Structures are given as structure tokens and as C-alpha cells.
C-alpha positions in Angstrom: 0.1 0.1 -0.2 1.5 3.3 -0.9 1.9 6.2 1.7 -0.1 9.2 1.1 1.7 12.1 1.9 0.5 15.3 3.4 0.9 17.5 0.4 -1.3 15.2 -1.9 -3.9 15.2 0.6 -3.8 19.0 0.4 -3.9 19.0 -3.2 -7.1 16.8 -3.1 -8.9 18.3 -0.1 -8.5 21.7 -0.8 -10.3 21.8 -4.1 -13.0 19.5 -2.6 -13.5 22.0 0.0 -13.7 25.1 -1.9 -16.2 23.5 -4.2 -18.3 22.3 -1.1 -18.2 25.9 0.1 -19.3 27.3 -3.3 -22.2 25.1 -3.6 -23.3 25.6 0.0 -23.4 29.4 -0.8 -25.5 28.9 -3.9 -28.1 26.5 -2.1 -28.3 28.7 1.1 -27.7 32.2 0.7 -30.2 34.6 0.1 -30.3 36.1 -3.5 -32.2 39.2 -4.3 -30.4 41.1 -6.8 -31.6 44.7 -7.5 -30.5 47.4 -10.1 -27.8 48.9 -7.6 -26.4 45.6 -6.8 -26.0 44.5 -10.6 -24.5 47.8 -11.6 -20.7 48.1 -12.3 -19.0 50.3 -9.6 -15.1 51.2 -10.3 -12.9 53.7 -8.4 -15.4 55.6 -6.7 -17.2 57.0 -9.9 -20.5 56.9 -11.2 -21.1 54.6 -14.2 -23.9 57.6 -15.2 -21.7 60.1 -16.2 -19.1 60.2 -19.1 -16.5 57.6 -19.6 -13.7 60.2 -19.6 -14.3 62.1 -16.6 -11.6 64.4 -14.9 -9.9 63.4 -11.4 -7.1 64.9 -9.5 -3.7 64.2 -9.8 -3.5 63.6 -6.1 -4.9 60.1 -6.7 -2.0 59.4 -8.9 0.1 60.4 -5.8 -1.5 58.6 -3.4 -1.2 55.5 -5.7 2.6 56.0 -6.0 3.1 56.5 -2.2 1.2 53.4 -1.7 3.4 51.5 -4.0 6.5 52.8 -2.2 5.3 52.4 1.3 4.0 48.9 0.2 7.6 47.8 -1.0 8.6 47.9 2.5 7.1 44.8 3.2 9.1 43.1 0.4 12.2 44.5 1.8 11.4 43.8 5.6 10.1 40.4 4.6 13.5 38.7 4.8 14.2 40.0 8.0 11.0 38.8 9.4 11.8 35.2 8.3 15.3 35.3 9.5 14.6 37.6 12.6 15.5 34.7 15.1 18.9 34.3 13.8 19.6 37.6 13.3 21.7 39.6 15.9 21.8 43.2 17.0 23.1 44.4 13.6 19.9 43.0 11.8 17.6 44.7 14.0 19.5 48.1 14.0 19.3 47.8 10.3 15.7 47.4 10.2 14.9 49.8 12.9 16.7 52.3 10.6 15.0 51.5 7.7 11.7 52.0 9.3 12.8 55.4 10.6 13.7 56.3 7.5 10.3 55.5 5.8 8.4 57.3 8.9 10.7 60.5 8.2 9.3 60.1 4.5 5.7 59.6 5.8 6.0 62.7 7.8 7.5 64.7 5.0 4.9 63.5 2.7 2.0 64.3 5.2 3.3 67.8 6.1 3.7 68.5 2.5 0.0 67.7 2.2 0.4 64.9 -0.3 -2.1 63.1 1.0 -4.9 65.5 1.3 -7.2 65.0 -1.7 -9.3 68.3 -2.2 -12.8 68.3 -4.1 -13.9 71.0 -6.6 -17.9 70.9 -5.7 -18.5 74.3 -4.4 -18.1 77.6 -6.1 -16.3 77.0 -9.4 -15.4 80.5 -9.8 -13.5 81.1 -6.7 -9.8 81.7 -6.7 -9.1 78.5 -4.6 -11.0 76.5 -6.9 -9.6 77.7 -10.0 -6.3 77.1 -8.6 -7.1 73.4 -7.8 -8.7 72.9 -11.3 -5.0 73.5 -12.6 -4.2 70.1 -10.7 -6.9 68.4 -12.7 -6.1 66.4 -15.7 -8.3 65.0 -18.2 
């Protein structure tokens, strides 16, 4: 009789469990779709407007900042995996790295890079005209 290793059991049981949970959802869940639930919704914009609408450049900036700060996870992960074997030098390198990232975040927050202003009130005021220059098509 052949021995069944854990990995082969995992490859067999996980798809069966996933299919079973999907079937249970289809059988037991309440399904009452309405117009709001079946409409497409993307990026916080309503689908009733024109497909090419104007939005702030600040959205791009927030996205780029997210990517930069998300990359820290990739750079800290090797330390987290080997933290038990690392000594004080490795710990200080990670502390300095996180400190530099924190200073960068404080700088960006102080510059107002994370503020997203909306142009909804008076479209002719001087502040809104200056804000409109930050918008692209």
C-alpha cells in the first residue's frame, strides 16, 4: 500500500472543500439582486457619467506613495523570516530602515500629499481655479 503524503492530501482536499463551500453558498444564501447591486462600480465614480471624467492628480500621487510604502513589506520580509537568527546588527538595520520610511511619511504628510481636495462648491472662486489646474483629463 502506497503512503499518502500530506501534500497530496492537501491538493485533493482543498479543491473539494472550496467546491463544497461554493455549492453551500449557492444553496443557502439569499439571492435578491436589484438594480444597484448589479451595476458596475469602479474607483468610486458613478457609471452614469461620461467614460472620460476628470479627476485629481492627487489620486496618482496617493497610488505612487502606496506603492513605495508597500515595497517596504518586501524589503522587511527577509528580516521577519530570519529574525530569530539575526543579531543586534540586523535589528538596528531594520529599525533605521523603518525610521527612514517614517520620516518620509511625515514629510509627505506635512507637504499635504495625502490630502485630496474636491472641487464641488463655487467653481469661480480663486482657490477652486487654482485647484482646477491640478486636474487632468
